[in-house]
N, C-alpha and C positions, 0 to 999 in steps of 0.2 A: 360923747367921746368918740372920736373917729381915728383909730390908730392905724397907721400904714402897716400892711403885712409885708414883711421883707425877709429874704434869706440873710441872716445876720453874720455869717461866718466869712470873715475876710480871706481866710486861707483856702476856700474852695477854689479849685482850678479846673479849667475845661480841658482835661486831658484824657478822661475815659468815658465809657458809655454811661457810668452812673450819672454823669452830669445831666443826662436827659431828665432823670428824676429830680436832681437838684434844681433844674431850671423850671420843672413843672410844679414841684412841691415846695411851698414856702412856709417857713415856721412863723407861727403868730408869736409875738414878743412875750406873751404871758404863759406860764405853766401853772399847774396845780401840784402842790407837794402834799402828799399824804404820809402820815407817820403814825406809829404807836404812840401812845400817851407817855410811856415810860422808856428810859434808856435800856438798851439791849444789856448794858452792864449791870442793871439792877436785878436781872432775873436770877443770876446765880447767887447773888449776895443777900437778897431780901429773905428774912426769916418770917415764919408764920405770924409770930407775935408782932413783928413790925408791920406786916401787911394789915393785920386785923386792927391795929391802932392808927393806920393811916387814913386821915380824913378823906383825902381826894379818892383813894381807892374805894372806900366804903361808899362814897357818893356815886361813883361810877357803877358800883355793883348794885346799889339800891335801885337805880333806874334801868338797869340791864335785866335784873332778875329779882323782883320784889319778894318773891316767895322764898328764895334762898337767903336773901338779906334778912327777911323776917326770922328764918331759922337761926341764923348766926346771932341775931339780936337777942333771941330767947336764951341763947347759950352765952350771953354777955361778951361775945366776941373773944372767947377764951379758947385758945388753941387746944388746950388740953381736954376740953369737952367735945371736941369734934371726933367723929369716927372716920375710918379710912376713906369712905366714899365722899364725905363732906370735904376732907383735905384734898382729895383728888380733884374735886370740883373747883375749889379754891385755886389750886395750882394752874388749872386750865385757864381761869380768868386772868391770873398773873401772866401766864404765857401769852395770852392774847394781847394783853396790855403792853408787852415788851417787844413782841415780834410782828404782829399783824397789823398793817397800816389801813386796811379797807374800813370804810365808815361803820362805826358801831358805838353810838352815844359818846360817852366820855372816855371810852377805851382807845380811841384814835382821834387825830385831828386832821384838819386840812389848812393849807396856807396857799396863798397866791404869790408866785415869785417870778422873777424876770430872767430872760436870757441876758447874759452880759459877756464882756470880753475877758473877764478875769476869772481866776480860780480861787475865790475868797471862801472861807468857810461860812456856812450858814449857821446862825445861832438864834434860838428861840428867845424871844423877850417876854418873860413871864408876866410883866406888868401890862403887856398889850394883848394878852389872850382873852378870848371872849366865848362865852356859852350862848348859842342861839337856841330858844326854846319856843315850840309851838304846841298847842294841844294835839293829842293823837287824833287821827281821823274819826275814831269811834265817838269822840266828844262831838264832832261836827254832825254825825248821825244822830246824836241825841238832840242837839240844838235844832236840827231840821224838823224833828218831830214836835218841838215846842214853838215853832215859828208862828203857826196859825193863832194860838192862844195868846201870843205876846206881841202882836203886830196889829196895826190898824187895818181892818178888813179891806178898806179902799186902796191900801198900799200893796195888797196882794194881787198879783196878776197871773193869769194862766195863758199858755200858748199851745198851739198845736204840736204835738210830738214830731220832731224834725225827721224821724225815720218813717213817717206815714207814706204808704204807697197803696195804689188801688190795683187789685187783681181778683179775678173770679167774683165780681160784684161784692167784694170786701175791702174795707180799709184795714190794711195790716200794718203793724208796727212793732217796735221793740219796747217792751215794758221793763223798766228798771224797778226791781223789787228789793228793798233794803230791810233787813230784819236784824237789829242789834249788831251791826258790824258785818253781816254777811250780805253780799250783793249778788243777786242772781238776775238773769235776763230770760224773758219769755216772749215768744212770737204770739202776739194777741191780735184779735180782729173784731171789728164791728161791721154791721151791714153798711155798704156804701149807698145808702139812700139819700134822698134829696136833703134831708135835715142834716145828716152828719157831713155830707159834702159842704154844705153852707157853713156849718160851724168850723169845719177845718179851714176853710179859706178866711173866715172872719177873724179867726184867732192866730193867723200866721204871725202877726206882730206882737201878740200879747194884749190881753184884755183883762179888766177886772171881773170878778164874779158877777157883779151887779150888771155890768155891760152885757155879759154873755146871756144872763137871764132875760134881760129886756129884748135882746136880739132873738132869742128863742121863742119868747111870747109873741113877737111880731111875725114870726115865720110860720108858726103852726097854731096860733090863736089858743094857746093854753094859758092857765093861770100861773101865778108866780111860783107857787108851791110845787106844782108839776115841773115847771122849767128847772127850779132849783134841784129837785131830785134827779132830774136827767143829767144836769151838769155834773152833779156829784157822782153819778154813775160813770160818766166819761172821765172824770178825774181819777176815780178809784181804779178804773180799768186801763188808765194810761194813755188814752188818746189825747187827752189835755193834760199837761204837766205844768208844775209851778215855773213861773218865769224867773224865780229866785231859787237856785238849786246849787249843789256842790260844783265846785270847779277845782281842777288840778293844776291850772296855769294862771298866772297873774296874781293879783292881791288875794291872799288867802281867804278862804271862806269864813274863817273865824273872824277876821277883821271886818268883812262885809256884814256878817250877821250882827255884830255889835251896833253897827250903823242903822241896821234895818229894825231892831227891836225898839218898840215904843219907849220913850223916856220915863214914863211914870210906871213901869213894871219893876217888881223886885228883881227879876231875872237880870235886868240891864245893870243894876248896881253890882250884882255878884260878878257879872262878866267884866265890868270895868276894873273891879278889884283884882280879878285874875289876870286881866291883861297887864296891869301894872306890875304884878309879881313876875309875869312872864318876861317882861321888858327889863326887869332887874335881875333876871336869871336866878331868881330865888326858887330853886327846884323844890326844896322841902315844903315851903308854904303853898307854892302853886300846886304841888301834888296833893296836898291835903284839901285844898279847895275843889280841885277837880273830883276827888273822891266823894265829897259831900254833894257836889252837883249831881253826880251819877246816882248816888243812893236816894237822894230826894226825889229823883224822877224815875225810879224804878229800874234802873240798870244795875245788874249785880256787880259787886266790887271785884275787880280783877286783881289777883295776887300773882299771876303768871307773867304779866308784862306791865310796863309803865304806861300810864296814860299821858305821858309827855313825849314828844318827838324832839330829841336833843341832837345838836350838832356842835362840835367843838372847833373853834378856829384860833390859830396862833399866828402871830407875826414873826418875821425874822429880821435880823439886823439889816439896815440898808446896805445895798451892794453885795449882799450874801446870796445871790441867785445862783444860777447855773451857767457854766462857761460855754459859750457858743462854739468852742472847739470840739464839743461833743456831738454837734449836729451831723457831721459827715459820717460818724459811726452809726447813727440812726438811719440815715439815708441809704447806706450800705446794706443795713439789714432789711429796709423796706424793698430795696432793688432785689435782694436774694429772695425774700419771702414772696414777692410778686411772681417771680419766675418758678418758685417751688409750689405755689398755691394751685390746687386743682379747682376747677370751676365750682362756684357755689350752686348748689342744687336744693331748691325747696320742693320736695315731693308733691306737696299739696297744689303748688302753683303749676308745676309741670303737668299734673292731671287736669287742673282746671283749664289750662290753655288748650289742651287736647280736646276736652269735652266741649269747650266753647267753640272751637273751630268746627267741630263735627256738627254742632247744633246751629250755630248762628253764623258761621263763616265770617264775613267782614262787616256784619251788622253792628250798629251801636245800640246797646240794650241797657235800660235803667239798671243801675248796679243792684238795687235791692230786688228787683225781679229776677235777675240772674242768680242771685244767692238765695232766693226763696227755696226752701226745701221741697216744696210740691211743684211749683210752676217753673222753677229754674233748674240749675245744675248743682246748686249748693257749693260749699267749699270744704275740702278735707272730709273728715268723717262726721257727717251731719246726721247720722242715723239716730233715732231715738234710743236713749239709754235703756238697756235691759238691766233692771234692778238686781236681778240674781247675779249678774256678771260685774256689778259695780266694784271697783277697787281691785279687780284681778288683772294681773298682767301676763298675757300669754307669750309664748316663745316668739311667735312671729311678729309681735309688737315690740318686744324688748331687744331683738337683735336685728341689726341692719344687715343687708346681704353683702356687705363689704365692698372694698373699692376695686374698680377695674385696674389692672396693672398698667402703669404708665411709664413714660420716660423719667418721671421724678422718682418712682420707686426703684427704677434700674440704677439711677445715679446714687441715690442714698445707700442702697444695698452694696454697690460696688465700693463706695468710700468706707462703708461700715466694715467690709471685709479686708480693708487694707490694714486694720489693726492698730491704729494710731491710738496713743494714750497721752493723757495729761502728765504733768511733772509728778503728780501723786499716783500715777498708774491707773487713772480712771479711763476706761475706754472713750474714744472721742471720734466723732465724725467732723472732719475739718473740710469744708467745702471750699474748693479753689475756684478762682475766677474763671479760668478757662473752661472747666467742666460745667460751671453754672451757665456760662453764656453759650454753651453748646445746646442748651435746652431751648425748644422752640418758645418764642415769647407769646403771651396771651394777647394778641394784637386787638381781638375783637372784644375784649373786656377792659373797661376803663376803671381807673381809680376813682373813689368817690369824690364829690366836690370838696368835701373836707373829711378829715379823719383824726383819730387820735392814737397815740402810742403810749402804753404804759410800760415803764421801764425802771430798772434800778441799776445802780453803779457799784461794781465790786472790783477791787484791784484796778487793773487797767482796761477793764472790759465793761461793756454795757450789756445787761441781761434784758432782753425784750420779752416781757411777760405776755403782752397781747398788742395787736395793731389792727387797725381797720375801723369798721363800723360804717353805717351808711351816712353818718354825719358826726362832726366832732362833738356835738352837743350831747350825745348819748351818755357820756360819762360825766360830763360837767353840769348837766341841767339841774341836778338836785341841789347843787350848791349856789345856784344863781339867786335863790331867795335870801341868802344870807351874806352875799358879797356883791356890793355894787360894781366893784372893779372887775370881777369875773362875769357879771351879767353884761356889762359893757363890752367885754371881750367876746363873748358869745354872740352878741348882737352884731358886732363888727364882722365876725365870720359869716354870720347868716346873710348880712348885706353883700358880702363878697360873693357867696354862693348865688344870690339873686342876681347880682351884676353880671356874673360870668355865664348865667344860664337864663337869659331873658325870655326864652321861648316857653318856659313852664312856670307854674306857681308852686312854691313850696308851701305846704300847709301842715301844721302841727296837728297830730291826732290827739283828740280829747276823749278820754275814756276812763270811767271809774272801774277799778279792778278789785277793790276790797279795802276794808279799813286799815289793815296793816300795810299792804303793799302800796297803797296810795300815799303813805308817808313818803316813800322814796320817789314816788311819781310827782310829788309837788315841785313846781318849777315856775319861774317867771315866764312872761310871754317873750319869746325870742324871735320867732318867725313872724311875718306880717299877717298871715292868715292862720286860722284855726279850722280844722276839719272835725266836726262833732259827730262822734259815735254815740257817747252818753255823756251826761253831766252838762255843764254850762260853760260857755266861753264869756269872758269879760271884755272882749274886744268889741269895737263898734260893729253893729249889725252887717254892714257892708263888707267887713272883714271876716265874716263867719261863712263857712261852706257847709251845707247840709247833705246827708247821705242821698235824699231824694232829689238832689240837684245833679247827681253824678251819672254819666253814661259810661259804659265800659265797652271796650272793643279789643281786638287783638290784631296787632300790625307787626309784621316781621318776628313773629313768635314771641312777642311781648305784650303784656296787658297795658292798654292806655286807658287812663281815667281822664274824663273830659267834664268840665263844669259848664252847664248850658248858660248860667247867669254870667259867668266871667268870660266865656268863650276862650277857655284856655285849657291846656293840659295840666292836671294836678299831679305833683309828686308828693306823696305822703311822707311825713317825718315824725319819728317818736324820739324826742329829746330826753330819753330816760333809759336807765340801765335795766329797766324791768324786762324779765324774760317773757316776751309776749307769747311764746309757744305754749306756756302753761295755761293761757287763758282759754276758756270754753267758747267764747263768742266767735263764730266764724268770720263775720264781717271785719272784726278788729284784727284777727290774724291775717285776713286777706290783705288789708291795707298795709299792715307791717311788712308782709312778704313782698308787696309791690315796691316798697322803698328800697329793696335790695336788687331790684332788676337791673341788668345791663352794666353792673358794676361789681368789683370784687371786694365785698364787704369784710372778709376775713383774710387778714394777711399774717395771721399767726401760724407758726408750724407746729403741728401735733404729730409726733412720730407714732404715738400709740394708735391714732386713727388710720395712718397709713399702713401700719403693720400691726393689726389688732391681736390681742391675746398672748403677747410675749411676756416673759417674766423679767426682762431687763431691756432698757433702752439707753443707749450712750448719749452723753452730751453732744449737742450739735452746735457748731460755730461757723461763722463766716467772717474772716478777718478778726476784728476785735469785738464782734458782737456774739453773744450767746443767744441762740435761737430756741434751744430746747434743753432743759436741765436733764441730767442723768435721772432715770426713774427705775424703781424696783417694785416688783409685785411680791410682797411677803405673803406666802400662802398660809391658809388656815391650818394646814397640817404641820407646818414649821411652828406656827404660834402655839399650837396644842403641845407640841413636843417640848418647847422651851418652858411653858407654864406647868407642865406636869412634873418638871424637875424640882429639886430642893431650891430654896432662895439663892444659895451660893452658886449652884450649878446653873441656875437661870442666866446669871451674869456671864459665866463661861459660854454657855451655849449660844447666847446672843452675840457675844464677841466672835465666836466662830463663824456664825452666819455672816456678821458684818465684814470680817476679814475675807471670807470667800467671795462675798458679793462686791468688795471693794467699796463699801458704804462710806460716804464722805463724813467728815468730822461732825458737821451740822446737817441734819436732814429734817425734813418736814413730813407730816402725815396730811394727806389730802383726801377727805372723804366727806361727800355731801358738802355741807357748809362748814365743816370742821377743819380747821387748819391749826396745827400745833408744831412747834419746833423743838428739836432735842439735840443734845450734844452726846455723841456715843462715847466720849471719853469720860463722861460724868456717870458714876454708878447710880446716883440719885435719879438722874435723867432716864437711865435705862429702866430702873424700876418703875418710874412714873409712866414711861412709854408702855411697858408690858401690861401694866394695869389698864391703860387706855385701850389697848387692842384686845384685851381679854374678852372672850365670847364674841369676837368679830370674825367675819369671813375674811377672805383675801383683803389685804391692806395695801394701798398704794403709797409708796414713799418717794419723795423727790429730794434731790440735793438742794440745800439752803445756801444762798450766797450771802456772806456777812457784808455789812455795809462799809467796811474799812476800805475805802477807795481813794486812790490818788487823784481822781477826777472831781469828786464831790464829798464833802463832809458836813454832816448835820449834827449839831451839838446843842446842849443847853448852856446856861450861863455858868454852870459848874464844870463846863467841858466834858460832860458825859456824852458818849456816842449814841445816836439814835438810828434805828432802821428807817428806811424811807421807801417811797414809791413815787415816781414822778409821771405826770401826764403832760405830754406836749401835743400841740394841735398843728396839724398840716392843712394848708388850703391848696387845693388843686387849681393852678392858675390856667387851666384849659377848660373850654366848654365841654360838658359832659352830656347834657341834654340839649340836642341841637334841633329839637322840634321835628319838622318833617310831617306834621300832622295837620290836616287842613281844617279841622273843626267839625262841627256838627253837619253831617251829610243831609242835603235837602231830600225830601221824599221823592221817590221815583214813581211816575204814574204808569206803572206796569204791575199786573197781578203778580204777587209773590208766592202765594200758597195754593196748591192744588191738592185737594184731599182726594182719597180714593173714591172712585165714582164719578170724577170730573173728567175733563178732556185729556188730562195727562195721567197716565198710569205708570206707577213707579214700583218696581219689584227688586228686592235684594235676594240674590240666589247665592246661598253659601256652598262653596265647594273647595277642594284643595287646588292650589295654584296650577299643579301639573295637569289637572282635569279641565282647567278653564278653557283651553283652546279647543279641546274635543266638544265641550258643551256649546261654545260659541258657533263652531263651524257645523256640527252635526245635529244640534238640537234647536238652538235658538234661531239661527239663519233660515232653515227650512220652515220653522214655525211662523216666523214673521213673513216670509214669502207667501205662505198659504193665506195670510190675513192682510196682504198688502192693500187690498181694497178698503180695509177699515183703519189703516195706519198711515198718517200722513208724513210723519218723520219719527225717527227713533235714534237713540244713541246709547252707548254703554261706556262704563269705566271699570277698571279693577280697583278694589279697595280692601282695607282691613280695618275693623273696628271693634275689637282687635282681630277677629277671625277673618280670613280671606273670603271674599265674595265678589260677585259681579253685580254692579248697579245698572239695571236696565230701565230706560225711561222711553215710553211710547206715547206719542200724541195721536189721539183717536179722532176719527171723523164723527159722524153723528150715531154711530152704532152704539147700542147699549153697552156700557163698560163691563156690566156684570157678565155679559156673554163672552167678552174677550178674555176676562179673568178666568171664567170657567174652562174655556178652550186651553189656555196656557197651563192652568192648574192640572188638567188631566194629562198633559204631555210631561209636565215636571215631575208629577208623582211617580211615572214610569222610571224616571232617572233616580228618584230617591230609593225605590226599591232595589235598583241595580247598584246603589252605592255611589254613584257619580255625584249626586247632590245631597248634601247633609240636610238642608232645609231651605225654606224660602219665606219672604215676608213681604206683604204688600204695605207700602208706606206713603206718607204724604210727600210730594215733591215741592221743595222750597227753592225758588230761583235765587242765584247769587246776584242779586241786584246791586249790592255794594261794590261787587267786583267788576260787573260788566254794564251796569246802568241801562240806559235806554237802548243799548245795542244788544240786549239780551236775546232777542229773537234771531239776529244775525249770527250771534255766537252759537245758538242752538243749531242753525243751519250748518255751521262749520262742524259742530260735533257730529251731526247727522252724516255729512259727507265723509268725515274722518272715519266713522264707524263703518260706513259702506266699503271704504278703501281697505280697512283692516280686515273686514269679513272676507273680502276678495283675496287679499293676500293669505289669510289663514287657510282658505279652501284650496289655493293653489300651491301652498308652501311645500308640500310633499312631492309635487310634480316638477319643481324647479331643479336646476342643476345643483350640485353639491354645495356650490359656493352661495346659494341663495338661503341663508339662515335668517333668523329673526333680527340678527344684528345688521345684515346686509340690507334687508328691507326697511329697517329703521333709518339707516343712513341715507338710502336712496329716496325714501319719502321726504326727508327733511332737506336734502340738497335740491330736490325738485322744487319744493316749496319756496325756498329762498331765491332760487333762479326766477321763479315765476313772479314773485312780488318785486323783481327788479331792485332789491336792496343792494347798496354798494358795499364793497368789502369792508370798509372802515366800520360801517354800521353793524355788519355781522360779527366782526371782531369784538366790538364793545359789547354787543348782546351776549355772546357766548362766553366772554371773559367775566362779565357780571354773574352769568348763570353758573358757571363752574366755581367761581370764587365763593359764592354764597354756600354752595354744597361743600366745598373744600372746608370752609370754616365750621359748617355744621357737624362735620365728621372729624373735626380737630386735626386736620391734615398736618403733616410734618414733612420733613425733607425726603424721608424714605418713600412716602406715598407720592410725592411729586415725581420722584425718579421712576416709580412704577407706572404712573400715568404716562410719562414720556415713553416708556417702553410699549405700553398699549397703542399709543399713537403711531409709533414706528411699525407696529404690526399691521395697522390698518392703512398706513400712509399711501402705498401704491394703489390700493383698492379705492380709496377716497378720490384720488386724482382720476382714476378711470371712470368711477361712478359719476363724478362731476360731469364728464363728457357724454357717457352713454349708459348710465345706470339702469334707466327704465327699460331700454331695449334688452339689455343684457339679463335683467333679473325678473321684470314684470311680465305677466301675461297680458293678452290684449284687454281683457276685462279690468285688470288692475290699472293699466295705464289710463283707461277711460275714467275710472273712479279717482285716480290721482289728479287728473285735470279738473274734474268737478270740485275736488277738495281744494285745489289751488285757487280756483275761481271764487269759491265761497270765502276763502281768507281774504282775497283782494277786495271783494264787496264789503267785507267787514272794515278793512282799513280805509276804504273810501268814505265810510260813515263816522269815522272817529277823528278827533284832532291828531295831528302828526306827532305830538309829544307823547301820545299813548301807544305808538307803534311798538316800541320795545317791550312794554308791559304785555300787550295783547299777544304779540308773537311768541313771547316767552311762555305764556299760558298755553297757547296752541301747541307749542313744541312739547311742553310738559304733558298735556293730555294725550297727544299722539304717542309719545313714548310709552306712556301708561297703557294704552290700549294694545300696543304690539307686544310689549315684553311682559312675561308672566310674573316675575317675582323680584324682590329686592330693587324696587323701582328707583329710589333715591340714590342708591349707590351706583346703579347702572346709568342713571341720568348724569352723574358726575363724569363717568368715563366718556360717554357719548358727547356731552357738552365740551369737555376738555379737547377731545379729538377734533371736533369741529372748529373750536378756537384755534388750535394749531394748524388745521387745514386751511382756514381762511387767512391766517397770518402768513402761511407759506405762499398762498396765491398772491397776496398783496406784495410780498417781497419780490416775487418773480415779475409781477407786473411793474413794480418800481424800477427793477434792474433793466427790463425791456425798454422802458422810457429813457 
């Protein structure tokens, strides 16, 4: 199936700026409709007796909570025998079945519907509903333990663990440990000796145990018994793993297992019988068979949860889809949310990028080596767990530092204070287009290649529950096993992503998370490639990507994953709604965070995140889109006050609270995974609500939007109204990942690493920024002068990691390095006692070969001459005229450099425009900052024009002019040695380093000002030159 992805609304016109998004975002023709199993009308009318006699309700309850169902069964489903707590539990399940559309066994359903041009009611067809059933993943865990004794040994193969990597003379790998439903991962190792390396390579494609034993006997001349014992050791310790293992994508493990089991085993006949019951959706008989299967094989019977994974699908009447006239409302909402969304920040990824750049710079490093907790930098909190502190949450972990104040905060607070209200008097933030478009657009953040929007329709409005995601498949993936129509739709979208982003390979992350969570992680193969963390892929071998094939680097402040085998950049994808941040495995969280890079994955508005800690948040709307529902915090003190009163007074006190808070007629409680809806006009509902919140801390309430909409109506064949939740899919018709990565860098034949004691001495000297100039001019320069016979070249930069320090590198002649270190140490210790220096560290010098390549030694010459120039400037700075500040010498030095290299004005303009633009985006520059930068330029304008003509003579000493000429010459020699296309990059780097050496603090922000002023200066020169011509 290859469905064309089109914008289907003929009424869209190209008359406003929103059309930019309409042109870029295209609606896929299919939607998912999720709905509660029961009509919203049944909630108020159903009695307990009717409920307990209802076969469908009991069936749903039995598989949602077998323990509670068993309790009701013992009481003969007699409402009079139930206590208050049991009645309350029963009401909660009915509430869920009438109001909550999210997937939960038989309590809710999904349907696939179409966009169409008409507004026809959607009606469920009871005769076409279907229950999809699979064994719970814990059954698969059981079956996996039975594989060996129920399969022909020659059919069992073992392969090398795909996470194996060699470091510190060890083969390290992730071992998957499964114990009756619980999955844990351990970093294991075996010696990287000759034998283990040979086995690792021999088993990379999978071998039978007999083949591995024979191979081992040939390699080390041992007998078969010894070889078998050693193979079993490698299997038990996880270096070798079964080539037949759990999978969460493609044909379910259950079906694959049945085909694998030998035909003459009793287990196979049991499984075939169970498979037939599952296909017939015979839940009761299938459930009994599963229980027996578990009991016979030593697994304890579970009363807390069903051992079946159930999904409920319903069909609707032909033509009863959703009117495409709703699409502009959704696009308006996306347009608004994109402008209101603050940049998504993954703290672990931010920290990783900083640590990677500090340690590896532009190198490409094997991913598993980088994430190794000992040899690499890890990811996130990779510290070993302290058992005493397990399960404790401390304040600094539970609370975020809050949001920085932004233009979005200002706008929303301003509109909030305008005091608008709905017809019912509910406070309302109504965002107007003019105010919205006054916000700076996030031009450097792209929309994802595809995304999804969860929405409901109420009255004449659309309520956007959530929008975004790295891919549209995150919400739809779980349903692809049960709907071929939806599977084809998701594959269409995946092919569109791949076609529009040909520079990268999208790869599905394969990872086992746990017996329960892997139920919802089950999905069909959607993307062309799998990226295996744990578990197994059922794709062809050439479509599988292993962790030990990946290299990682950082380019433009983003992580780049590169496959050596495919010679392509890899973009991971997780087509599951699983909250990966709850997972303990760092490499899995890392890959999931990588998928969100460079895009805006969250387009939902959360007022409570922008203004945390408030007791009330108003409804937020833009045109006919509701972006955030009114929200109340019901405090524990209020709950206690109400519950401490008599039953009659409880109703009165609650109504007083509701009137004062302007609580809507229908409201929901949202706490953890609990979602219940109440009607404040119903006394029964109020009492039910108060029982629900008893003994609770603060409770969050949100307004609930009833499904009586003029835009969409969902009913059954008896015309009963149902709640609904719709998921539409948007495809970004623009290229998002445009490549720009050249692949695996060839090895550079220059020495990279110089350890202490070699020809390069590297010292980090920690001091306050204000003391750095004194340290350079009065301590380090005299010290180097005294030892100039032993030092062939040297250079320094200022740095923070995070503490400010000077990084000093000295290239030594043949003198013993220890003598130089001792001489420097004696001098530095005096400054430590005086308080100028905090501390110092001797470290290894790693050359930036990926950045400068074979020209590294010429670059070091430039750094040397640049350092000499700055040293000369610092020594003479106090003797200069008052106009000679650190800013004047910075500008004069750079103006002299660009005059020396004979670059034309257009080149200079391009270079400094790119330079300042990157920094402007880095600091999220807005209109105000641009105005302020223009003011700075005007302040320096006349000085720049004068310094262009005679800056060196005016500002520099004789010595400084001599060092400037030497610096300029070194840069010219460097440019002569590199291709012309690299001029801009190298000159930008030299400018950056020279600014860093001269200025003492806030280097990036000061670079922005200096580069902007030079951009304006050269632009002005170009215009004058053009006018003269």
